[in-house]
N, C-alpha and C positions, 0 to 999 in steps of 0.2 A: 438361428442365434448367431450373433456377430462373432467372427473368428479373430479376436484381437487379444493379444497377450496383455494381461493386466499390468505387466511391468514395462510394456513397450508399445509405442505407436510407430507407424511408418513415417518416413519423412513427409510424404504427401499429406497424411493425416495431421502431422505436427503443424504444418502451415495452414491447412484448411480449418483446423479447430480454432485458430486465432480469429477467423472471420466467420465463425458459425456456419461453415459449409460442409459439415459432416452429414452424412445421410442417415435416415432411420435404420437402414439395413446394417450399417457398420457400427452403430452406436446404440443398439438396444440390447439389454441384458436381462437375464432372468432374476439375478440377485445383485445386491449392492456389492458383494465381494468380488464380482466379476468386472465391475466398472473400473476402468483404468484411472490412475491418479493423473488426470490430464494436466492439472495446474503444475504439479511438480515436474512433469515431463516437458512442460513448455519452457523451462528455464533456458536451454540453449537457443531456442527460437527468440525468446525475449532479447537475449544479448546479441544475437545476430542482427535483429532489427534495430536495436539501439546503435550498434556500430554502423549500420547502413545509414541511419538518420544522421549520425555525426559526420560521416563522409559527405553525404548530400548537403548537409548544412554548410560545410566548408566550401563546397563547390558553388553554392548559391549565395549571391550577395545578401539576399534577404532571409537566409536560412536562420533557424532558431539557434540560440547559443546554448551550450551545455557547460555549466561551470562545475569544476571539480567538487567544491563544497556542497552545492545543491545536489549534484549527481550522487554523491556518497550518502547524503542525508536521506534522499528518497529511497535508495536501495536499502539503507539501514532500517527505515520504517517498514519496508516490505518484508525484510528478514524477520524483524521482531514480531510482526503481525502473524507470521506462520508458526512461531515457536510453540504457542499453546497447543497446537494440534499434534505436537510430538508426545504430549502427555495424555490428552483425551481426544476422543473423536469429535469432529465438528459438531457444535451444539445444534446447528441448523439441521444436520442429517440425523443426529441422535433423537431430537425432538420429533422430527418428521416420522422416523421409524416407529417411535412410541405411539404416536397418534394413529398411524396406519395399522399397527398391530391391535390396537384396542378400540378404535372408534370409527374405522372406515365404514362407509355406507355402501360402497360399490367397489368392485375389484376389476378395473379395466385390464385387458390383456397387455402384458409387458411387450409382446412382439408385434403389436399393431402400430402401423404408421399413424393412425388417428390418435392413439395414446401419446406417441412421440411428439406430434405437433401440438396437442393439447398441453403437454408438459412444457413445451417451448413457450407457448403463449402465456400459460399460467405463471411460470417462473418470471417471465419478462414483466408482466403486469405487477406481480408481487414485488419485484425489484423497484419498479417505478414508485409504488406507494411507500416502500421502506425508505427509498432515497428522498422522497419528498418530506416524509416525517422527520428524517435525519436533519433536514434544514429548518423544519418548522417547530420542532420540540427541542428546547435547549439541552435537555438531558441526553438526547441522541446526538445533537450537534457537537457536544463535548468530545465525542469520539470521531465524528466525521470531519471535523475541522482539520484534522491531521492531513487529510487528502488534499485540502485546499491551501495548505500553508506554504507551498512553493510559489515563488513569484516568477517562476519560469513555466513554460508549457512544452513538454517534450515527452518522449516515451518513458523516461525514468519517472516522471510525475505519476504515471499510472501505477507504479509500484509503491508509491508513498501511501501506505495503508495503515489503518488504526488497529491497535491491539484489541481495544474494547468493543469496537463496532460489531464484531461477529457475534457478540453475546446478546444482541437485541434483534438482529435481522430475522431470526427464526419465526418470530410472531407473524410475519407477513406471508410466510410460505405454508404454514400448517394447514390452512383450508384445503390446499391441494391434496393433502394426505388423506382426505376423506374418500378419494377415489383414484388417484394417480399412484402407481407403484413406486416405492422408494428408489428403485434402480433408475427409473426414468428421471426422477428428481435429481439424483446424484449426478447424472450426466449433464443435465441442463443448468444446474446451479454452477457447474464449472464452465460450461460453454458461455454462459452469460457473463461471467467474470472475465474470461479470456478475450471475448469480443471487445471489451472496453479498453483493452491494452492499446490497440493500434490507433484508436481515435484520439489519443493524446499526442498530437503533433501539429505543428504549424506548417509543415511542408505540403500537406494535402489541402488545397484551397476549397474545392467544391466537387461534388460527385454528380452534378446535374440532376436528372429526374429522381435519382435515388434519395435525394435530400428530403423528398416528400414522405418517404416511408421509413428510412433507416436513420438511426442516430449516427452522425458523421463527425469528422474532426471539426467542421465549421460549427455545428450545433453544440458540440461539447466545449469548444472554446468559449462560447457564450456562457455556458454553465460555470466555467472556472473564472469568469471575469468578475471584477469588483466595480465595474461601471454600474451606474444606477439601472440601466436597461437590462443588465445581466443578472441582477439579484433574484434568486429563487426561480430560475427558469431552466428548462430543458433537463428534466430529471431522468430521462429515458435510459434504459440499458442498451437494448438492441434496436427496438422499434420506436421511432419518434412519434408514432401515431398516438401514444398515450398522452403526451404533452399537448398535442393538437386537440384531442378529445376533451381533456380536463382543464384546458385554458392556461397552461403554464409554458407555452411555446414562445420563443423569441428568436428571430433570425439575426445573424451576425451583421452588424452595420458599422458603428464607430470602432476605431481601434480598441481592441480588448486589452485591458490592463489586468494582469493575472494576480491571484493571491487573495489573502484575507483582507477585509476592509480595514483592519488594524493589524499590520504585519507584525510577526513575533520576533523577527530579527535575531534568530539563533539557529545553530545547526546541531546543537546537542540533543541527542535523540530522546532522552527521557523528558526533556522540556517540551520538545515537539509533540510527543505522544500524550503528555498528561497535564500540561500547564493550565488547560481550560478548567479542569475540575476544581482546583483550589480557588480560581477566580469565581466560578459559579457558587461555590460554597461560601465565599466571602459575601457575594451579593445576597445570597439567601439569608444570612444572619443580619445584614444591614437593613433589609426591608422590614417595614413595620406591618404587623397583621399577618395572620395565617394565609389569607387569600393572596396577598402580594408575595409571600414567601413561596407558595406553591406555583404562582405564576412564573417566578424565576426558573423553575424546573420545567414546567409543562407548556410554557408559551415560547415564542420565538426568541432567538438570541438578541434581537434588537428591541425587545419589549422593555418598557419602563412604566411606572405608574402614570396613568392618564394617556398612554399610547395604545394604538391598535395591537391586536394579538401578536402580529409579526413585526411590530415596531414601525416607525415612520421612516420611510426611505430618504426623506429630506435631512435626517439626522446623520447620514453617512458622510464621510469625508469627501470633498469634491475631487473628482478625477480630472486632471488637466491633460493627460496623455503624455506628460513628460516625467512620470514617475520612474525612478531608478531602483531596481531590486537591491536588497541588502547584499553587499558583496565586499566585505572588508579585505584589505590587501594582505596577502601572505606569500611567502617566498616560493618560487618555483621548486626549489629543492625540497621544501616541506610538503608541497603538493605531491611531488613524486614519491616521497617517503610514505605519506598517508595512503596514496593510491596503491602502492606495492603491498603494503600490509593489508589493505582492504581486499585485494585480489587473493592473497593467501587465505584470508578469512573466508572468502566466498567459496573456495575449494573445500574447506572444512564443513561449511554450512551445507553445501550441495550434497556432500557425502552423507552428512547427518540425515538429511531429508530422505535420500534414496535408500539408505541402509538402516533406517530406524527399526525395521522389523527384525533385523538379525543382530542388532547391537543389544548388549545388556542394558538394564535399566540404569545401572550406575554409570555406564559409558555415556548414555544419552544425557543424564543429569550433568555430568562433568563437562561434556562438550557444549551443552546449552548454557551453562554458567560461563564458559570461556567465550562463547559468542556474545553474550550480554556484556561481559567485561570489556571485550574488544570494541563493541559498538560504542560503549560509554567513553572509553579512553580516546578513540579516534575522534569522537565528537568534541571532547575537551580540547584536543589538538587543533581541530578546525576552528573552534571558537576562541582559541588562544587564551585559555583560562590559566590563571597563575599556578594552579596545582596540577596542571596537565603532566608535568615531568614525573611526579611521584607515581601517578596512576599508570603511566606508560612503562615505567621501570617494572612495576608489579606485573603488568600484562606481558612484557617480554620474558620475564622469569617464568611465568606460567606457561608460555609457549614452549620454552626450552624443556621444562619438566614434562609437558604432555608429549613432546617429540621423543624424549628419552624413554618414556614408559609406553610408547606405542599407541597412545590415544589419537595422535595426529599422524597421518601418513600422507605425504605429498602426492600430488597427481602423477608426477614423474619421479620415481624413486632415485634416479641418478642425480636429482637436484637436492637430495636430502641434506648433504653436507653444506652446499652453498646456502640453503635456507637457514640452517643452524648458525652458520657463520654470520649471515646477515642479521639474524635476531640477536646474536651475541654482540655484534658491533652496535646494534641499536640500543642494547642495554647499557653498554659502556658510555655511549653518547649521552643518553638521558641521565645517567648517574652523574656525569660531569656537569650537565646543565643544571641538575638539582643542586649540586655543591656550589656552583657559581651563583645561582639565585639565592641560596641560603647565605652565602658570604655577602652578597649585595644587601640583603635585608638587615644583616647584622651591622653593616657599615652605616646604613640609614638610621638605625636605632641608636647607634653611638654618636 
């Protein structure tokens, strides 16, 4: 049995789990309860690699840019996507355990290397088909489009995840539950996700012969492109062999232009996460006939009456290579303000994830509501919405109350007074901004 504390991994394991280099001996467990929460524990490694990418990008003339607005939006989506698991166990894992307990046909030994490798391959192929269907079924694309909404391609893009996607992926993994123990699945579903973090970068150009077997930054850049040759290609998680086998592989050639074929042009997190659902609902009601209505849901996002199941690629906007990402101007001082408040929020969020088992249900609910309020308000500020000041006043007041009643404890206690002073000053500033905006509106009305 692997001797790994469920609350800790070593530094070596922390780096190796990002590249799926953990061995069967150190990551095989008898029960699901013994499996470390690798994804939660990967947070410091994520940020370490993001900082490294930023530094290397500055040093290289052709390094990828990281914009504050896009950076915060991607991390906000990642944070929001993890919040449901504070309330309920992962649907993927819960369903898997249910099928295993009630319908398994064979019980493979949890401590066998063969079982470990079978779980690795099974999860990776399950991910390929889930990912492919997430692009080919409009109802699944509504969730997955969140991950493709950034017009940049860097490590923060990997964290831009959907809240709703996790509620459909379980379907593609349950066949494994007929014979592979849940503990093995719990390990590999995390490793598969973690591997996909580091391939979201423009700094790594090619990995030579490994390009034939592994999903690499080059292959995944194609997947995130909106060029015609990139559409619906390279769905792999870890092994690119699935795309080569099933005919969905494309190698990187022309300059890749990233993002959705029709950019959403917003950084407000609720819009980023959910705007596609009302669009799909509108299309559903506008179509005539039940078959067309069902086609809106169960065919590809590019489908229209008289078109192929996945749509006609010729209908997509032409890519010239000169496209510029949505990046409205905002002052450096506002960028610093939003970034500082976001870093304070990250500290609260990280503590919430790591301490959820020892916190009361009320504390978890209060802090979850605070996280959602903060993500919303900061998104309003980035989008420069007219009502951003009112929401930010409310958020700052909530922060001060939570600090006062001990719901929020800073990483460094000696900074508690400085943080409270900063939040108080923020409240005063936005109150003055609100009064000024209100006075301006009244003048215009008169």
